[in-house]
C-alpha positions as CSV (number, residue, x, y, z in Angstrom):
1,M,-13.5,-27.7,153.7
2,D,-10.3,-29.8,155.0
3,V,-8.4,-28.4,158.0
4,H,-5.3,-29.4,156.8
5,A,-5.8,-27.3,154.5
6,F,-4.5,-24.6,157.3
7,D,-1.6,-26.7,158.1
8,F,2.3,-25.2,158.2
9,D,5.7,-25.7,159.4
10,L,6.8,-23.6,161.8
11,P,10.5,-24.2,163.3
12,P,10.5,-23.9,167.1
13,E,12.8,-21.2,167.6
14,L,10.2,-18.9,165.8
15,I,8.2,-19.4,168.8
16,A,8.1,-16.4,170.8
17,Q,9.0,-17.2,174.5
18,D,9.3,-13.5,175.6
19,P,7.6,-10.5,174.6
20,A,10.3,-7.9,172.2
21,P,12.0,-5.6,174.8
22,E,9.7,-2.7,174.0
23,R,5.6,-3.2,173.3
24,S,6.2,-1.2,170.3
25,G,9.3,-2.8,168.6
26,S,7.6,-5.9,167.3
27,R,8.0,-6.2,163.2
28,L,4.6,-5.8,161.3
29,L,4.3,-7.7,158.1
30,C,1.3,-5.5,156.0
31,L,-0.9,-7.8,153.9
32,P,-2.7,-5.9,151.0
33,R,-6.2,-8.0,150.9
34,G,-6.8,-7.1,147.8
35,G,-4.2,-7.8,146.2
36,G,-0.4,-7.0,146.0
37,A,2.7,-7.2,147.2
38,I,3.5,-7.7,151.3
39,A,5.4,-4.9,153.5
40,H,7.8,-5.4,156.2
41,T,7.9,-2.5,158.5
42,S,7.5,-2.1,162.6
43,I,4.9,-1.6,165.0
44,N,5.9,1.6,165.7
45,A,5.1,2.7,161.7
46,L,1.2,1.9,162.3
47,S,0.4,5.9,162.8
48,D,1.8,6.3,159.0
49,L,-0.3,3.5,157.7
50,L,-3.5,4.8,159.5
51,G,-5.1,7.8,158.8
52,E,-7.5,10.0,160.0
53,D,-10.5,9.0,158.8
54,D,-9.4,5.4,160.1
55,L,-11.6,3.8,163.3
56,V,-9.3,1.6,165.5
57,V,-11.2,-0.8,168.0
58,V,-9.5,-2.6,170.7
59,N,-10.8,-5.1,173.2
60,N,-10.1,-3.9,177.2
61,T,-10.1,-7.4,178.3
62,R,-8.4,-7.5,181.4
63,V,-6.2,-11.0,182.3
64,F,-6.3,-12.5,185.9
65,P,-3.9,-14.5,187.3
66,A,-5.8,-18.1,186.6
67,R,-3.3,-20.5,187.2
68,L,-3.1,-21.6,190.9
69,I,-0.4,-23.9,192.0
70,G,-1.6,-25.7,195.3
71,R,-2.0,-29.3,197.1
72,R,-4.5,-31.4,198.3
73,V,-5.8,-32.3,201.6
74,P,-4.4,-34.1,203.8
75,S,-2.2,-36.2,201.3
76,G,-0.1,-32.5,200.0
77,G,0.0,-34.1,196.0
78,A,0.8,-31.2,194.3
79,V,-2.1,-30.0,192.3
80,E,-2.1,-27.1,189.2
81,C,-5.6,-25.2,188.8
82,L,-6.6,-23.2,185.9
83,L,-9.8,-21.2,186.0
84,I,-11.4,-20.9,182.6
85,N,-14.9,-20.0,183.8
86,R,-17.0,-18.5,186.5
87,L,-20.5,-20.4,186.9
88,G,-22.0,-18.6,189.2
89,P,-23.5,-19.7,192.8
90,P,-25.8,-22.5,192.6
91,R,-28.6,-23.5,194.7
92,L,-27.6,-25.4,198.2
93,R,-27.3,-29.1,198.3
94,S,-30.0,-31.4,199.3
95,G,-29.1,-31.3,203.5
96,Q,-26.2,-29.1,203.8
97,A,-26.0,-25.5,205.5
98,D,-25.7,-22.5,204.2
99,G,-22.4,-21.3,205.4
100,G,-18.9,-22.8,206.3
101,P,-16.5,-24.8,204.8
102,G,-18.7,-28.0,204.2
103,G,-21.6,-26.3,202.7
104,W,-21.4,-23.4,199.5
105,G,-21.9,-20.8,201.4
106,S,-24.4,-17.6,201.3
107,D,-22.3,-16.2,198.1
108,P,-19.8,-18.8,196.7
109,D,-17.8,-18.7,193.9
110,V,-18.1,-21.7,191.5
111,W,-16.0,-22.3,188.6
112,E,-15.0,-24.6,185.8
113,A,-11.5,-25.2,185.9
114,L,-8.6,-27.1,184.6
115,M,-6.8,-29.5,187.0
116,H,-4.3,-31.3,186.9
117,P,-3.8,-34.5,188.0
118,G,-7.1,-34.3,187.0
119,Q,-8.2,-38.3,187.4
120,K,-7.5,-38.3,191.2
121,L,-9.6,-35.2,192.0
122,R,-13.2,-36.4,192.8
123,P,-16.5,-34.6,193.7
124,G,-15.4,-33.9,197.5
125,A,-11.7,-33.6,196.9
126,E,-10.1,-30.3,198.9
127,V,-7.3,-28.7,197.6
128,V,-5.0,-26.0,199.1
129,F,-3.6,-22.7,197.7
130,E,-1.2,-21.3,200.1
131,G,-0.7,-17.5,200.7
132,T,-2.3,-14.2,201.9
133,P,-5.0,-14.7,202.0
134,T,-4.8,-18.7,201.8
135,L,-7.6,-19.8,198.9
136,H,-9.3,-23.1,199.3
137,A,-10.9,-25.0,196.5
138,E,-13.9,-28.4,196.8
139,V,-14.8,-30.2,193.7
140,L,-17.9,-30.6,192.9
141,E,-18.4,-31.8,189.6
142,R,-16.3,-33.9,187.1
143,R,-16.3,-32.3,183.3
144,F,-14.8,-34.0,180.3
145,H,-10.9,-33.4,179.2
146,G,-9.7,-32.8,183.4
147,R,-12.7,-29.8,183.5
148,R,-13.9,-29.7,187.2
149,V,-16.4,-27.5,188.6
150,V,-14.9,-25.8,191.7
151,R,-16.1,-24.1,194.6
152,L,-13.2,-22.0,196.2
153,W,-13.4,-19.8,199.3
154,T,-11.0,-17.9,201.7
155,D,-9.7,-18.9,205.4
156,D,-10.8,-15.6,206.4
157,G,-13.6,-14.8,204.1
158,S,-12.0,-11.9,202.1
159,S,-12.5,-11.5,198.6
160,V,-12.0,-14.8,196.4
161,D,-11.0,-12.3,193.5
162,E,-8.4,-10.3,195.4
163,A,-6.8,-13.9,196.4
164,V,-6.8,-15.0,193.5
165,D,-4.9,-11.8,192.3
166,A,-2.6,-11.8,194.5
167,I,-1.6,-15.4,194.3
168,G,-2.4,-16.6,191.1
169,H,-0.2,-16.9,188.6
170,V,-0.3,-16.0,184.9
171,P,-1.8,-18.3,183.1
172,L,0.7,-18.2,180.0
173,P,0.0,-20.3,176.6
174,P,1.1,-23.8,176.9
175,Y,3.4,-22.4,174.2
176,I,5.7,-20.6,176.0
177,K,7.9,-23.0,177.2
178,R,8.7,-21.1,181.0
179,S,6.9,-20.7,184.2
180,D,5.6,-16.9,184.6
181,R,7.8,-13.8,186.0
182,Q,6.6,-10.8,187.7
183,A,6.6,-8.9,184.3
184,D,4.3,-11.1,182.6
185,R,2.1,-9.3,184.9
186,D,2.7,-6.3,182.9
187,R,3.7,-7.2,179.2
188,Y,1.1,-9.6,179.6
189,Q,-1.4,-7.2,180.0
190,T,-2.3,-4.6,177.4
191,V,-2.2,-1.1,178.1
192,F,-5.5,-0.3,177.6
193,A,-6.7,-3.4,179.8
194,R,-9.6,-2.5,182.9
195,A,-12.3,-5.1,182.5
196,R,-11.4,-8.5,184.5
197,G,-12.2,-11.3,182.9
198,S,-9.7,-13.2,180.7
199,V,-7.6,-16.1,180.9
200,A,-5.5,-15.4,177.8
201,A,-4.6,-12.0,176.4
202,P,-6.1,-10.4,173.4
203,T,-2.6,-10.5,171.9
204,A,-2.7,-8.4,169.2
205,G,-3.6,-5.4,172.0
206,L,0.1,-6.0,173.5
207,H,1.9,-4.2,170.9
208,F,-0.2,-0.9,172.0
209,S,2.5,1.5,174.1
210,P,1.3,5.2,175.2
211,A,3.8,6.4,173.0
212,L,1.7,4.5,169.9
213,M,-1.5,5.5,171.1
214,A,-0.4,9.6,171.5
215,A,1.2,9.1,168.0
216,L,-2.2,7.9,166.8
217,A,-4.3,10.4,168.8
218,V,-2.1,13.2,166.5
219,R,-3.5,11.3,163.3
220,G,-6.5,11.6,164.2
221,V,-6.7,7.9,164.3
222,G,-10.3,7.4,166.3
223,V,-9.9,4.8,168.8
224,A,-13.1,2.2,170.5
225,E,-13.3,0.0,173.1
226,V,-14.9,-3.3,172.6
227,T,-14.7,-6.3,175.5
228,L,-14.4,-9.7,174.8
229,H,-13.3,-12.0,177.8
230,V,-10.8,-14.7,176.1
231,G,-11.5,-18.5,177.3
232,Y,-9.4,-20.9,177.4
233,G,-10.7,-22.3,174.0
234,T,-8.4,-19.7,172.2
235,F,-5.3,-22.0,172.3
236,Q,-7.4,-25.3,171.0
237,P,-6.7,-26.5,167.7
238,V,-9.7,-27.7,165.3
239,R,-10.2,-31.1,166.0
240,T,-12.3,-32.0,163.5
241,E,-11.1,-33.2,160.4
242,R,-13.8,-30.6,158.4
243,V,-13.8,-26.8,159.4
244,E,-17.2,-26.7,159.5
245,D,-17.7,-29.3,162.2
246,H,-15.6,-27.2,164.7
247,R,-17.6,-25.1,167.2
248,V,-15.8,-22.9,169.1
249,E,-16.2,-22.0,173.4
250,P,-18.6,-19.6,174.1
251,E,-16.8,-16.0,175.7
252,R,-18.6,-13.1,177.2
253,Y,-18.4,-9.7,175.5
254,E,-20.2,-6.0,176.1
255,I,-20.0,-2.7,174.0
256,D,-21.6,0.4,175.5
257,E,-23.9,2.8,174.1
258,P,-20.8,5.6,172.7
259,T,-18.6,2.6,171.0
260,A,-22.1,1.1,169.3
261,R,-22.6,4.8,168.1
262,Q,-18.9,6.2,166.8
263,I,-18.4,2.6,165.2
264,N,-22.0,3.0,163.4
265,H,-21.2,6.4,162.3
266,A,-17.7,5.0,160.9
267,L,-19.6,2.3,158.9
268,D,-22.5,5.3,157.9
269,S,-19.5,7.5,156.6
270,G,-18.0,4.8,154.8
271,R,-14.8,4.7,156.7
272,R,-12.4,2.1,157.8
273,V,-12.8,0.0,161.0
274,I,-9.9,-1.4,162.0
275,A,-10.0,-4.3,164.6
276,V,-7.0,-5.1,166.5
277,G,-7.4,-8.4,167.2
278,T,-9.6,-12.1,165.7
279,T,-11.4,-11.3,169.8
280,T,-12.4,-7.8,168.7
281,T,-13.7,-9.1,165.4
282,R,-15.7,-11.7,166.9
283,A,-17.5,-9.2,169.3
284,L,-18.0,-6.7,166.5
285,E,-19.2,-9.1,164.1
286,A,-21.6,-11.1,166.1
287,V,-23.0,-8.4,167.4
288,A,-23.4,-7.4,163.7
289,Q,-24.8,-10.7,162.4
290,A,-27.3,-10.2,164.9
291,N,-28.3,-7.0,164.4
292,A,-28.7,-6.8,160.5
293,G,-25.2,-5.2,160.1
294,R,-25.5,-2.7,162.6
295,I,-23.7,-2.9,166.2
296,V,-26.1,-2.8,169.9
297,A,-25.0,-1.4,173.1
298,G,-25.3,-5.0,175.4
299,G,-23.6,-7.7,176.9
300,G,-23.5,-11.5,175.9
301,V,-22.1,-14.3,174.5
302,T,-21.0,-15.4,171.4
303,D,-20.0,-19.2,170.2
304,L,-19.3,-17.4,166.6
305,F,-16.8,-19.7,164.3
306,I,-15.1,-17.6,161.8
307,F,-13.8,-19.3,159.0
308,P,-13.9,-19.2,155.1
309,G,-16.7,-18.0,152.8
310,F,-17.8,-15.8,156.3
311,E,-19.7,-12.2,155.1
312,F,-17.3,-9.4,157.4
313,R,-20.0,-6.8,157.3
314,V,-18.0,-4.4,160.4
315,I,-14.3,-4.7,160.1
316,S,-12.3,-3.7,156.6
317,G,-8.8,-3.9,158.2
318,L,-7.1,-6.6,160.8
319,L,-4.3,-6.6,163.2
320,T,-3.4,-9.6,164.5
321,N,-0.2,-11.3,165.6
322,F,0.7,-15.1,163.7
323,H,-1.6,-18.1,165.4
324,L,-1.0,-22.2,165.2
325,P,-1.5,-24.0,162.8
326,R,-5.2,-25.3,162.0
327,S,-6.3,-22.8,164.9
328,S,-10.1,-21.2,164.9
329,L,-7.9,-18.0,165.0
330,L,-6.1,-19.0,161.4
331,M,-8.9,-19.6,159.5
332,L,-10.8,-16.1,160.7
333,A,-7.7,-14.3,159.3
334,A,-7.8,-16.3,156.3
335,A,-11.5,-15.5,155.9
336,F,-10.8,-11.9,155.8
337,A,-7.7,-11.9,153.5
338,G,-7.9,-15.4,151.8
339,R,-6.5,-18.7,152.6
340,E,-4.1,-18.9,149.2
341,R,-2.4,-15.2,151.1
342,V,-3.1,-16.0,154.5
343,L,-0.3,-19.1,154.1
344,A,1.7,-17.2,151.2
345,A,2.3,-14.3,154.1
346,Y,2.8,-17.3,157.0
347,R,5.7,-18.6,155.0
348,E,7.0,-15.6,153.7
349,A,7.0,-14.1,157.9
350,I,8.8,-17.6,158.6
351,A,11.6,-17.0,155.7
352,E,12.0,-13.3,156.9
353,R,12.3,-14.6,160.8
354,Y,9.5,-12.8,162.5
355,R,8.4,-14.3,166.0
356,F,5.2,-15.9,166.1
357,Y,2.2,-16.6,168.8
358,S,1.4,-14.2,171.9
359,Y,5.0,-12.6,172.6
360,G,5.2,-12.4,169.0
361,D,5.1,-10.2,166.2
362,A,2.0,-8.5,164.2
363,M,0.3,-9.0,160.6
364,L,-2.2,-5.8,159.2
365,I,-4.6,-6.8,157.2
366,L,-5.7,-3.7,155.1
């Protein structure tokens, strides 16, 4: 399948640069999966569109401020670092003592990161990110596309995670053409965010407010939570010519026992399972694919790539934002509702001046 079959033209002014004034204030395009007319409403109407037999599944991952701004030591040159993936403590390098800035430490914090300017940051380069406490980084290894393996430590020996939370910046997507603000620490986070670990928000969940959650409860709609930590790969376009040749970067997921029972019971009862977002969808369908259609509690990593032709075993509804052209996220939506129907819905959304991407409006496919 040709990647260009998932292209579309989007006026730049429709790319949302800020969230809606209220969490549940976004517009909602309703696309019937089996055919029928598109309807236009708002996220606030979600509780009216669902019923007491429905189970909504959300992603409770929490975004951490993974973007760090610092300077090289000793030159002072500016450096930007985006933490992508925690790799864990490696073994000590030969000839180095345990502990201290020169070694890898008894409990090192080693990450894969995107660094700029990458060409100047070779193994051994050191960077300082000033704050309270000050955070330090040493480049350990060069990887492709500007990626580096770095070791982090604080000047006072305190928690690296706490230092990152204190001095880091919210990693807004590259299509948001502004610096992050203090308000983004709240709005680029879902109301059910609990499990720290994502460098991007599960954006369909950003529309949920406490009032909307309460309205769903009054309606009798069930809510379950899974965890999938969203990686930087969510922003990457499909660079291959053929869809089938694309590979999705692995992401970590976790599903607990009560959630597994809740979803399996819904499936056994013939109830609809509504996934909030592509990340929730991938977690559920990856587990079901490996377990004969059942949800099994546990954790792991998934690189499941869902594109047209995929057989869905769990979800019967999808709430999702509007995605980038030629992206794996758009292909997932197209796999669920059909490529032509999804692209037609996108054309109508553009004509109706919907707001696109992470801080934009949403689409409900039922």
